[in-house]
C-alpha angles and dihedrals in degrees: 000000000000092000090054092051090051093048089048093049093047089050094051089046092052093048090048093050093048091045093050092048093049094050099039104041103033101107121152130182117278110259092210100056095019090232095301091111091225136085132190114271114249093221100046115027092204093059132077134210137187114283111254096203096062096024090240096301095110090224134081131189119264121202098237112009133299120338 
């Protein structure tokens, strides 16, 4: 009985750890700005502005790792 509880606790801990890692550290380059953090301004083509999709971070979260 105690062995089963130990195995179940370890399995739950492993699932939690993997899930946490996948959803916290699964950043990929923004497809809109290609990771440069800037996109061309719609008013003046020679000017750039912060990417609105990634908020100027250059990376966005992917569901299950990099794409």
